[in-house]
C-alpha positions in Angstrom: 12.6 -24.2 19.8 12.4 -27.3 22.0 15.8 -26.4 23.5 14.4 -23.0 24.3 11.5 -24.6 26.3 8.8 -23.7 23.8 5.7 -25.9 24.1 4.7 -28.3 21.4 1.7 -26.0 20.5 4.0 -23.0 20.1 6.3 -25.1 17.9 3.4 -26.2 15.7 2.1 -22.6 15.5 5.5 -21.3 14.4 5.9 -24.1 11.9 2.5 -23.3 10.5 3.4 -19.7 10.2 6.6 -20.5 8.3 4.7 -22.9 6.0 2.2 -20.1 5.2 5.0 -17.7 4.4 6.7 -20.3 2.2 3.5 -20.9 0.3 3.0 -17.2 -0.2 6.5 -16.8 -1.5 5.9 -19.6 -4.0 2.6 -18.2 -5.1 3.9 -14.6 -5.3 7.3 -15.2 -6.9 6.8 -18.5 -8.6 9.7 -20.1 -6.9 10.2 -22.2 -3.7 11.2 -20.4 -0.5 14.9 -20.0 -0.2 16.0 -18.2 3.0 19.1 -16.9 1.2 16.9 -14.8 -1.0 14.7 -13.4 1.8 14.6 -9.6 1.9 12.8 -7.0 4.0 10.4 -6.1 1.2 9.2 -9.7 1.2 8.2 -9.4 4.9 6.5 -6.1 4.3 4.6 -7.4 1.3 3.6 -10.6 3.2 2.3 -8.4 6.1 0.3 -6.3 3.7 -1.1 -9.5 2.1 -2.2 -10.9 5.5 -3.8 -7.6 6.4 -5.4 -6.5 3.1 -6.0 -9.6 1.2 -6.5 -12.3 3.8 -8.0 -9.8 6.3 -6.5 -11.5 9.2 -6.7 -10.2 12.7 -3.7 -8.3 14.1 -3.0 -11.0 16.6 -2.8 -13.6 13.9 -0.6 -11.4 11.8 1.7 -10.7 14.7 2.0 -14.5 15.5 2.9 -15.2 11.9 5.5 -12.4 11.8 6.9 -13.5 15.1 7.4 -17.0 13.7 9.2 -15.5 10.7 11.3 -13.3 12.9 12.3 -16.3 15.0 13.2 -18.2 11.9 15.3 -15.2 10.6 17.3 -15.0 13.8 18.0 -18.7 13.6 18.9 -18.5 9.9 21.3 -15.6 10.6 23.0 -17.6 13.4 23.3 -20.6 11.1 24.7 -18.5 8.2 21.7 -19.1 5.9 21.1 -15.3 5.9 23.7 -12.6 5.8 23.4 -9.5 7.8 20.1 -7.7 7.2 21.9 -4.8 5.5 22.1 -7.2 2.5 18.4 -7.9 2.4 17.8 -6.8 -1.1 16.1 -9.0 -3.7 18.3 -9.7 -6.6 16.9 -8.6 -9.9 
């Protein structure tokens, strides 16, 4: 993010959003966040949690989802995620 010219405050905000998501994953699934297991349904469930359980404002939800989206784009580029056509949680 620093190479993209993002401010320190933006970087902290995105990191905070990712930490919140990782904590939610651990609480929800009982396992640490692993980007290789990330699926679309996780993002949808997280958004629903932020909206309905945490009752966060739309701007806050959008910021957290933007940080997650940015992370996913990076993870795809780094090979940590495969194409999103494979975003299905293993059973």
